[in-house]
N, C-alpha and C positions, 0 to 999 in steps of 0.2 A: 847350119848348126856349127857353132865355134870348135873347129878341131882341137884348139889348144886346151880347151876346157873338158875336162872328162869328170863327171859326175861319180861319186862314191857313194857306196850304200844303196839302201832301198828307199824309193821315194815314198812309196804307200806306207812302209813302217814309220818313217820320219814325220809324216802327215797325220798318222793315227795317233802317234805319240804327242804330237803337238795338239792334236782333237782333245784327246783324254785329259791332257794337263788343262786346257781352256775350259772344258766340260766341267772340270772339278771345280774350278774356280767360281763357274756360275752356278753350279749346282750347290756348292757351300752357302751361296747368298739366297738364292730363289728358293731353295729348299726348306729357309727358314719359314716358308708360307705353306709347307707340306706340298708343294708341286716340285716336280724334277723339271731341270731345264727343258726337255722336250715337250713336257706337258705345258709349260707355260707357252712355248713357241706354237703348239697347238691351239691352245685357247685363245692366243692373239691371232691367229689365222683365221680361226672362226668367227670371231668378233670381228675382223676386219671385211670377211667375204660374206658372212651369214646373212640370213638361211642361205645355206649352200649345198647342193647335193654332193654326197661323200665323192663320187667318182670326180668332180670338179675340184674339191678340196685335195684329194690325193694328188690330181695333176698339179695343182697350183705350189704344193709342197714337194713335188717331186719324189714321192713315195708310192708304194704299191697299195691298192686298195685292201690287201688282207693286213699289211701294217697298219695303216689308217684304222682300220676296225679294232684291231688290237690295242691300239694306243688310244682310241677314243673310249673304249671300254669302262677304264677307272674314272675318266671325266664324267660320264654318264653315271656312273654308280654314286659318284659325290654329288651329283645335282648340279653340277657347273655346267653342263652340256646335256641338250635333250635331241631326239632324234623326233621329229615330225612329218606330217604328210608333204607331199611334194605337190609337183602339178598335175600329176595323174594318180590312179590309184598303185601303180607300181613303184613310183618313185618316192623317196625320203628325202628330207632337208635336215643340216644339222644347223643347230642355232645355240647360242650361248644363254643361260638362264641369267635372271638378276644375281644370284649367288656367284654365278661364273664369272660376272662383270665386277662384282667387288672382289673377289678372289684375284682376277686378272691384274685389277689395279693395285692390289696388295701386292703382288708379286712383280709388277713392274717397277713399284719402289725398290725393291730388291736388286732386280735386274740391273737399274741405274748404277746402284753401288758396285755391282759387279763390274759393269762396263767401265766406270771410273777406276776401279781398282786396276783392271786389265790396262788401261790408258796409261796409268800412273807407273806400273811395273814395266812396261814396254816402251813406254814415251809414245806421245802422240805422233810424233813423226813416223816411228816404226809401224804403228798401227794403221795409219793412212797409207803407207808403204805396202803393209800387207794388204790391205784390203785391195789395193790396186793390182797388186802381184795376183792375187787370188782371182780377182774378177777376169783378168787378162787372161790366165790360165784357163778358167771355166768357157770363157769364147773360144780359145784354140782348141778344145778337146771336144770332139763332136759325141752328141749322145751315143750310148752304145745302142746297136740294131733293137733290143728288147724295150728301150724306152721310148722309140719311136712308135711302136707299134699300138700304144694305147693312147697316143696323142692325137 
């Protein structure tokens, strides 16, 4: 560690502030479709991986199964996602419905507007640098012990 550099302030707070601001930007665009940004992400994951077991979906998204269940509920109620039978009687799979595919396609257009807006506001070079720094930091931060338990 460079002893000449001494970070000031709370890294957690700074990251949360940035995340809230970025999420507001995306939610303003994607929200025009009736989806929250988090719902768009979930719908995209289910489309990409589905039909997929909930436990595998939660692991891929790096969220807890209870968070996944809570976040799936509104998508199921809207008819965009459905739970179906799995490989055996005890298991279930999550899949996107036809209406969900259409909703995701509509939201994807709004997501692109949001992404282009972020690129314009921050500048493409800064966005690329930010992505690199985030990826590097994620690689350096080992998973918390409770995150490894379910994997």
